[in-house]
N, C-alpha and C positions, 0 to 999 in steps of 0.2 A: 451505424457502428461510431461513436463517441471516441474523441481523443482527448487522454488522461495528460491534461500539463506536466505532470513529474515524469511520467513513463517517457516521454517526448521532448524532456527539456526545454520545455516552454516557461517553465517555473520552477523556482528552487523552494525548498522547504525551510521556513522558520520558524523553529518552535523549540521551545525550553523545555528542559527534563523536571519533571515535577518533583521529583526525588531532589536532586541536586543543583538544577536550574542550568547546569551547562547546556551547549547547542545540541539538539539531535540531529542524528542522521538519517537519513531514506534508505532504505535496505531494499526496494523494489516492491512490486505487488508481492501481496500474501500467497495466492496461488502458486508464483514460483517456487514454494519451498513444499507443495506438496508433494512431490516425486522427481525423478532425475527428467522426467520428460514434460511435466506440466510447464514449463517454461517455452516448448515451442508449440503447444496448444492454443487453439482458439480463444480469446479471453470471455465472449460474450458465452461459450459454453460452459468456462470455468465457475462462471459467476452464479448459474443455476445450483451450484452444489458448494458455495463457498462460505457457508456459515452467516450468510447477511442477505436474508429472505427479500429484501428489495433493491440488491445495488445494480442489478441488473435493469430493471424498470425507473427507477431513479438516477441512472447515468454516474453512478458513483463506482471509484476504483480503491479499492481496500489495500492499502500500503502498512508493509511494518516499518516501524520508526525504534531507532536504538539509540541509546546513549551513551557514548565511547567511555566516560568516566565512570558511571557507576553500574552500567549493564541494564537499565532499565530498558522496558520494551513495551511497546504499544501500537495500536492497529487502530490507523485513521482512514479515513473513508474521505476522498478527495471527488470532487465535482470535476466530471468530466466535462 
């Protein structure tokens, strides 16, 4: 099992919004938004059905990032 640097606070996000250039904020793993229990489930199991076909094999953690200024959302794949 790999370690996501954003999930574990080892690295911070530095991305600019493509719409308004404000600083984007990390809102956590995409899988945490599936339902009220997904935040407590095994991440590798959830990656098998996360909509990113090779995230488990490539060691990528999908994160939702959001712009607090204009509300733009994106999903980025973070290398674990």
